[in-house]
N, C-alpha and C positions, 0 to 999 in steps of 0.2 A: 696116621695122617693128622695134621696141625691145621688151624684156621688163622689167617693173620688179618685182617679185616678181609676183603673177598679173594684173597689168594690163598691156596691151597699149600703147604710144606710140607713135603714127604722125606721121610729118613729111608734110607735103601744099604744094605750090606750089599755090596757086589761092585762087579766090573762095570764102570762107567762108558766104556765102549761097548756094551750092550744096552745101552739107553734109547727107546724109540720115543725123543722129545726131538724140541726145534734146535737146540743148541746144547752140546755139552761142553763144558770149560776144561779147557786144558792147562794143567798148572805148569806152563812151559818157561825156558832160559829165554834171555834178551837176544838171542841169535835166534830164534822161531826155527831150530835146524832137526829138532828133536834130541834125546838125552836118553835118562832112565827113569823109572816110576812111571806114572801116570803118564808123562809125555812122552816116552818108549813106546808106551803100550796103546797108545794113541796113535801115535804115527806109524808102528805094525798093523795096528785092525784097520786104518784108514787107506792106507795104499799109499803109493807115490803121490797123486794128486793134492796131496796136503804139502807133502816137500815142495813141490813145485809153486805151489802157492805163497807158502811161507817166504821161499828164495825171492818171490817177487816183491815181498813188503820188506824184506831187507830189515828184519828185526824189530824189537819193540822195547821200548823203556819200563823198569821196572814201577809196576803200579799201574802199568796199562794194559790193554787189551784189543787184539784185531783178531780179523772172523777171516777162515776159510772154508771151505765146502767139507763135508764130513768124508768125502771120499765113500769107501766101502760099508760105512759103518750106518745102524738104523737112523741113527740122527740126521737132521738135513747141514748143521753146520759145527764147526767148532771154532768156538771163541778161546783163543791163546792169550792166558792172563799170566803177567810176570809177577809172581812172588818175592818178596824180598828175602835173601840167606839171612838168616838170626846172626846178629855178633853181638849178643849181649841185652838188647834192647834199648839201647842209647843212639840208633842211627835213623831214629822215623819208621823203624820196622812197623809199628804198629798202623799208622798212617799209610805207609806203602801195601800193607797186605789188604786194610780196609778197601784203601783205593782199586787195588785188583779186583776186587770181589765187585764194587761198587759199580767202577767201568765196564765191566762185563755184562752187569745188568742194564747198564746204558745202550751199550751197542746193542743188544737184545733188544730193548724199545726201538731204537734207532733203525733196525729192519725189520720191525712189527713180529717180532717172535714172542709167543705166548707162555713156552715151556721152557726151563734151563735146569739144568744139572750140575752141579758143583763139585769137584771132588775137595780135600783137607787141602788147598794152596800151602805151599812152604812148609808143610810138615814132615817130609821127606828128608832126602839129602839136605835140604837148605836148613834143618835144624831147629825149625820155629817151634816154641812149645805147644803141644797141643791143647791143654786148658785153656791157653791165652788166646791162641788161634781159632779155636772153635768159639770164644766170645766175640770175638772180631768178626767171625764170619756171618754168625746168626744177626749180630746189629746191623754190618753194612746191608743184608738184605732187607731187613726191617725197616731202617733209614730209607732205603732206596723205593718199598712200598709206600711209607707217607709219604717222601719227598716228588715221585716220580711216576708212580703206577704204570699201569701196561702190560705188568706180567702178570699170569694167570695162576702160576705153578711153578715150584722152587723146589727142585731134588737136591739134599746131600746125598751124596754117595759115596759111603766108605769103604774102602776094602777090606778092611778087616774088624770085629768084632770091638778090640777095644777102643777105636775110633768111633763107632757104631754107638757103644753104650755111653760114650762121653758125650756125643750128642745128645743122644738119649733122656740123659740126667739133666741137660741143660733146655731143650726143648719142654720137656715136663714141668721144669720150673716156669717157664714164660708162660705157658698154655696148660689148658686144660684139657683133656681130647676128649 
């Protein structure tokens, strides 16, 4: 566990669908209708209620976020954040990815949620380089804490050991345990 100001930052290797937090973040696509990776896992674990609510929302632009119930999962909500498809880094992908994290936190704050869990947005089939994406994720969270506040705990939930180790190295450089 790390601490930034009054916010606890946790690093977890595992399945985000099992997290008992106020909100888990889905690495969603623009349609919000499900897909592969984290998105597919969340839709499967949460059940049909999530898809029904996503259909009513009608999609989400890249860099933004929308909220639904968590259905059958232990979290209360799912925040569907749409990260960019990586196209070489010259199409504002960094800003869009930053916004996906920051806007997820803003939505959590708007709903008075205190705990949130993030996957590594855009690093799967969207091809964002993991090293750069982890820097952006950590910066967005720290900037939000500096600028907005209201969140008490942030979890980075990484599915595999490589991503976990990458985040651990970066967080260890920023914080002393």
